[in-house]
Structures are given as C-alpha cells and as structure tokens.
PLY file of the C-alpha trace (Angstrom):
ply
format ascii 1.0
element vertex 72
property float x
property float y
property float z
element edge 71
property int vertex1
property int vertex2
end_header
3.12 -8.63 17.39
3.35 -11.42 14.86
1.65 -11.57 11.47
0.29 -14.96 10.37
2.33 -16.51 7.56
-0.43 -16.39 4.94
-1.25 -12.73 5.73
2.44 -11.82 5.47
2.72 -13.69 2.17
-0.40 -11.97 0.81
0.96 -8.57 1.80
4.37 -9.37 0.31
2.76 -10.31 -3.00
0.59 -7.19 -2.93
3.71 -5.09 -2.30
5.67 -6.82 -5.06
2.87 -6.47 -7.59
1.72 -2.91 -6.84
4.38 -0.92 -4.97
5.84 0.58 -8.15
2.42 1.47 -9.46
1.23 3.22 -6.28
4.57 5.04 -5.98
4.19 6.29 -9.55
0.62 7.41 -8.88
1.73 9.30 -5.78
4.70 10.84 -7.64
2.37 12.18 -10.34
-0.03 13.47 -7.69
2.64 15.12 -5.51
5.36 16.02 -7.99
7.99 14.81 -5.51
9.61 11.38 -5.79
10.94 11.24 -2.23
7.61 12.19 -0.71
5.87 9.66 -2.98
8.23 6.92 -1.72
7.45 7.84 1.89
3.70 7.86 1.35
3.79 4.59 -0.60
5.61 3.02 2.33
3.06 4.51 4.75
0.29 3.03 2.60
1.69 -0.48 3.02
2.30 0.07 6.73
-1.40 0.87 7.04
-2.20 -2.43 5.34
0.13 -4.24 7.70
-1.71 -2.68 10.65
-5.11 -3.63 9.18
-5.60 -7.12 10.48
-6.72 -9.22 8.85
-6.18 -7.98 5.33
-9.51 -8.38 3.55
-9.73 -10.43 0.36
-9.05 -7.96 -2.44
-10.89 -8.25 -5.73
-9.56 -4.85 -6.84
-6.21 -4.37 -5.09
-5.35 -1.13 -6.88
-8.67 0.47 -5.92
-8.04 -0.55 -2.31
-4.50 0.82 -2.41
-5.74 4.10 -3.87
-8.24 4.45 -1.05
-5.55 3.86 1.58
-3.07 6.15 -0.22
-5.62 8.97 -0.51
-6.36 8.70 3.21
-2.62 8.82 3.88
-2.36 12.03 1.83
-4.76 13.74 4.20
0 1
1 2
2 3
3 4
4 5
5 6
6 7
7 8
8 9
9 10
10 11
11 12
12 13
13 14
14 15
15 16
16 17
17 18
18 19
19 20
20 21
21 22
22 23
23 24
24 25
25 26
26 27
27 28
28 29
29 30
30 31
31 32
32 33
33 34
34 35
35 36
36 37
37 38
38 39
39 40
40 41
41 42
42 43
43 44
44 45
45 46
46 47
47 48
48 49
49 50
50 51
51 52
52 53
53 54
54 55
55 56
56 57
57 58
58 59
59 60
60 61
61 62
62 63
63 64
64 65
65 66
66 67
67 68
68 69
69 70
70 71
C-alpha cells in the first residue's frame, strides 16, 4: 500500500503543525500523557488510512473530530 507523494507530504505537514496541539488537548482530556501520546498517534493513523485526505480548511476541527472518535 503506497501513499501518493503529495498526500504523504500533506499528512507530514499536518502532523508537524498540529501533533503537539492534539497531544496536549488529549492530555488535558485524559489526564494521562502516555495515553494521550497513543491516541494522538492513532488519530494520525486514521488520517493515513483515510484516502484521499480531504482538503482541510479547519485542520484542528477535523483533528478533534477524529480524536474524539478515537476516544470512543
């Protein structure tokens, strides 16, 4: 399974720009840094599996939606 170069680049930029933020949000929500790290990673794995990644006007809102679904 190969990811097209532009999709991989878009996801890499999304990760670079927002991974710390979503991890912090999850840490505050869960009260556990290790669990927050795991769920943040799961959030980005979900995005990797979602092909193609839709154009994101509000990337943080999209990440929150995916992260909330991952919590359940």
